[in-house]
C-alpha positions in Angstrom: -47.0 -47.8 14.9 -45.8 -47.0 11.4 -42.1 -46.9 10.6 -40.6 -45.5 7.4 -39.8 -48.1 4.8 -36.5 -47.7 3.0 -37.0 -48.9 -0.6 -33.9 -49.0 -2.6 -33.4 -48.4 -6.3 -32.3 -52.1 -6.6 -35.8 -53.2 -5.5 -37.2 -51.4 -8.5 -34.5 -52.7 -10.9 -33.4 -49.2 -11.8 -29.6 -49.5 -11.7 -29.1 -50.0 -15.5 -30.8 -46.6 -16.1 -28.9 -44.8 -13.4 -26.0 -44.1 -15.8 -28.3 -42.8 -18.5 -30.3 -40.6 -16.3 -28.1 -39.8 -13.3 -30.0 -36.9 -11.8 -33.4 -38.5 -12.3 -32.1 -41.6 -10.6 -30.6 -39.8 -7.6 -33.9 -37.8 -7.2 -36.0 -40.9 -7.4 -33.7 -42.6 -4.9 -34.0 -39.6 -2.6 -37.8 -39.9 -2.8 -37.8 -43.6 -2.1 -35.3 -43.2 0.8 -38.1 -41.4 2.6 -35.8 -38.7 4.1 -38.2 -35.7 3.9 -35.2 -33.5 3.3 -34.6 -31.0 0.5 -32.6 -32.0 -2.5 -29.9 -29.8 -4.2 -29.6 -30.0 -7.9 -26.0 -29.9 -9.2 -25.0 -26.5 -10.6 -23.5 -28.0 -13.8 -26.8 -29.8 -14.5 -28.6 -26.5 -14.4 -25.9 -24.7 -16.4 -25.7 -27.3 -19.2 -29.1 -29.1 -19.7 -30.4 -28.5 -23.2 -34.0 -28.1 -22.0 -33.0 -24.8 -20.2 -30.9 -23.4 -23.1 -33.5 -20.9 -24.4 -34.4 -19.8 -20.8 -30.8 -19.4 -19.8 -30.2 -17.2 -22.9 -33.2 -15.0 -22.5 -32.7 -14.5 -18.8 -29.0 -13.9 -19.1 -29.6 -11.4 -21.9 -32.2 -9.6 -19.7 -29.7 -9.4 -16.8 -26.9 -8.2 -19.1 -29.1 -5.4 -20.4 -30.0 -4.4 -16.9 -26.3 -4.4 -15.6 -25.5 -0.7 -16.6 -28.4 0.5 -14.5 -27.2 -1.4 -11.4 -23.4 -1.3 -11.6 -22.0 1.5 -9.4 -18.3 0.7 -9.5 -18.0 1.3 -5.7 -20.4 -1.3 -4.2 -21.4 -4.8 -4.9 -25.0 -4.9 -6.0 -27.3 -8.0 -6.2 -30.5 -8.0 -8.3 -32.5 -10.6 -10.1 -35.5 -11.5 -12.2 -38.0 -14.4 -11.6 -39.6 -16.3 -14.5 -43.2 -16.7 -13.5 -43.9 -19.2 -16.2 -42.8 -22.8 -15.8 -41.3 -25.2 -18.3 -43.8 -27.4 -20.0 -43.5 -30.8 -21.4 -40.3 -31.4 -23.3 -40.0 -33.8 -26.2 -38.5 -37.1 -25.6 -37.2 -38.7 -22.5 -34.2 -36.8 -21.0 -32.6 -36.6 -17.6 -34.1 -33.1 -17.1 -37.6 -34.3 -17.9 -37.4 -37.2 -15.5 -35.8 -35.2 -12.7 -37.4 -31.8 -12.7 -39.3 -30.7 -15.9 -41.7 -28.2 -14.4 -40.1 -25.6 -12.1 -39.7 -21.9 -11.3 -36.6 -20.2 -12.6 -35.0 -16.9 -11.7 -31.7 -15.2 -12.2 -29.6 -13.5 -9.6 -26.8 -11.2 -10.7 -23.8 -10.2 -8.6 -22.4 -7.0 -9.9 -19.0 -6.5 -8.5 -18.0 -3.5 -10.5 -18.8 -1.9 -13.9 -16.8 -4.6 -15.7 -17.2 -7.6 -13.4 -20.4 -9.6 -12.7 -21.7 -13.2 -12.3 -25.1 -14.4 -13.4 -26.7 -17.4 -11.8 -29.8 -19.3 -12.8 -31.8 -20.6 -9.8 -34.3 -23.5 -10.0 -37.0 -24.3 -7.5 -39.3 -27.2 -7.7 -41.2 -29.7 -5.5 -40.7 -33.4 -6.2 -44.2 -34.7 -6.1 -46.4 -37.2 -7.9 -50.1 -37.1 -8.6 -52.4 -39.6 -10.2 -53.0 -37.2 -13.1 -49.5 -37.7 -14.5 -49.4 -39.9 -17.5 -45.7 -40.7 -17.3 -43.4 -41.9 -14.7 -39.7 -42.0 -13.8 -37.5 -44.6 -15.4 -39.5 -47.9 -15.0 -41.9 -46.6 -12.3 -45.3 -45.3 -13.2 -46.4 -42.0 -11.7 -49.5 -43.7 -10.2 -47.1 -46.1 -8.3 -45.1 -43.2 -7.0 -48.2 -41.4 -5.8 -49.4 -44.6 -4.0 -46.0 -44.9 -2.3 -46.3 -41.3 -1.0 -50.0 -41.8 0.1 -49.0 -44.9 2.0 -46.2 -43.0 3.8 -43.4 -45.1 2.2 -41.9 -42.3 0.1 -41.9 -38.5 0.8 -42.2 -35.6 -1.5 -39.5 -32.9 -1.0 -38.4 -29.5 -2.2 -35.7 -29.2 -4.9 -33.4 -26.3 -5.1 -30.2 -25.4 -7.1 -28.4 -22.8 -9.0 -25.8 -22.8 -11.8 -23.5 -20.1 -13.2 -24.6 -19.0 -16.6 -22.4 -16.0 -17.3 
């Protein structure tokens, strides 16, 4: 009978890079811990990462322009917009690129009154590795991560999160 194998970050020698790429390190550890559970991205990571700056601005502006059509003053209204495109490859090695990189994005707006609202950027991804990836995470090649998954020693998982953008 097969039993899950718990492989730690220390086995791979990844602790020195954990401080440089904290989210990527936590997500890789979650993958190697073999939990098969969803992972929640920190809101401040979504709200501040430079790779999402342009998307945050465009989606926030779109939501702000739509606010007058949805604000009633008497009721709280929720509406949103999904970005059907995904982020492509970003230049250089960053915490975002190693952690998420390609994902779905959408905004959700909570319109409390004609003058009060909150705009959130939601992220949805699936942490998975295929042999076609030419890069890896930290010191681990994508092909190694794929083999771990195929052998049942590490499990892919859904990734969710949201951050306040306005």
